[in-house]
C-alpha positions in Angstrom: 28.8 -39.5 -157.8 25.9 -41.6 -159.0 24.9 -44.4 -156.8 22.7 -47.0 -158.5 19.2 -47.4 -157.0 17.6 -50.8 -156.9 13.9 -51.0 -156.3 12.4 -53.5 -153.9 11.2 -55.5 -156.9 14.8 -55.7 -158.2 16.1 -56.8 -154.9 13.4 -59.4 -154.3 13.9 -60.9 -157.8 17.7 -61.1 -157.2 17.0 -62.8 -153.9 14.7 -65.3 -155.5 17.1 -66.1 -158.3 20.0 -66.6 -155.8 17.9 -68.8 -153.5 16.7 -70.9 -156.5 20.2 -71.3 -157.7 21.4 -72.5 -154.3 18.5 -75.0 -154.1 19.1 -76.4 -157.6 22.9 -76.7 -156.9 22.2 -78.5 -153.6 19.7 -80.9 -155.2 22.0 -81.6 -158.1 24.9 -82.4 -155.8 22.7 -84.7 -153.7 21.3 -86.5 -156.7 24.8 -87.0 -158.2 26.0 -88.4 -154.9 23.2 -91.0 -155.0 24.0 -92.4 -158.5 27.0 -94.3 -159.9 30.0 -92.4 -161.1 29.5 -93.3 -164.8 25.9 -92.1 -164.8 26.8 -88.9 -163.1 29.6 -88.3 -165.6 27.2 -88.9 -168.5 24.6 -86.5 -166.9 27.1 -83.7 -166.4 29.0 -84.1 -169.7 25.9 -84.2 -171.9 24.5 -81.0 -170.3 25.5 -78.8 -173.3 23.3 -81.0 -175.5 20.3 -80.5 -173.2 21.1 -76.8 -172.9 20.8 -76.4 -176.7 17.5 -78.4 -176.7 16.1 -76.0 -174.1 17.4 -73.0 -176.1 15.6 -74.2 -179.2 12.2 -75.1 -177.7 11.9 -72.6 -174.8 13.7 -69.6 -176.0 13.3 -70.2 -179.8 17.0 -69.5 -180.4 19.1 -71.4 -182.9 22.7 -72.1 -181.9 25.5 -71.4 -184.3 27.3 -74.1 -186.3 30.4 -73.7 -184.2 28.4 -74.2 -181.0 26.8 -77.3 -182.4 30.2 -78.7 -183.4 31.5 -78.0 -179.9 28.5 -79.8 -178.3 28.9 -82.7 -180.6 32.6 -83.0 -179.8 31.9 -83.0 -176.0 29.1 -85.6 -176.3 31.1 -87.7 -178.7 34.2 -87.8 -176.4 32.0 -88.6 -173.4 30.4 -91.5 -175.2 33.8 -92.7 -176.4 35.1 -92.7 -172.9 32.0 -94.4 -171.6 32.0 -97.2 -174.2 35.8 -97.5 -174.2 35.8 -98.0 -170.5 33.3 -100.8 -170.8 35.5 -102.6 -173.4 38.6 -102.1 -171.2 37.0 -103.8 -168.2 36.1 -106.8 -170.3 39.6 -107.1 -171.8 41.2 -107.3 -168.4 39.2 -110.3 -167.2 
């Protein structure tokens, strides 16, 4: 039976990644609770767009055409809901 061995460096790196993820998640939740719902929705729904920007500039990877079309669909539907909601509020008055 082979039991995997993890060095202290591996365990420390895993701990740092986990602690960083917990901190980022906490800060994101706190920041979204301090903003309006529509701004929070736009921030969360456009995250695939920002992810591809970081992929291109930091990791020098180019996304596939299918991934770009999916990102465009998500962002387009978010903006349609955002601007459609604004028009709906004005029509009810």
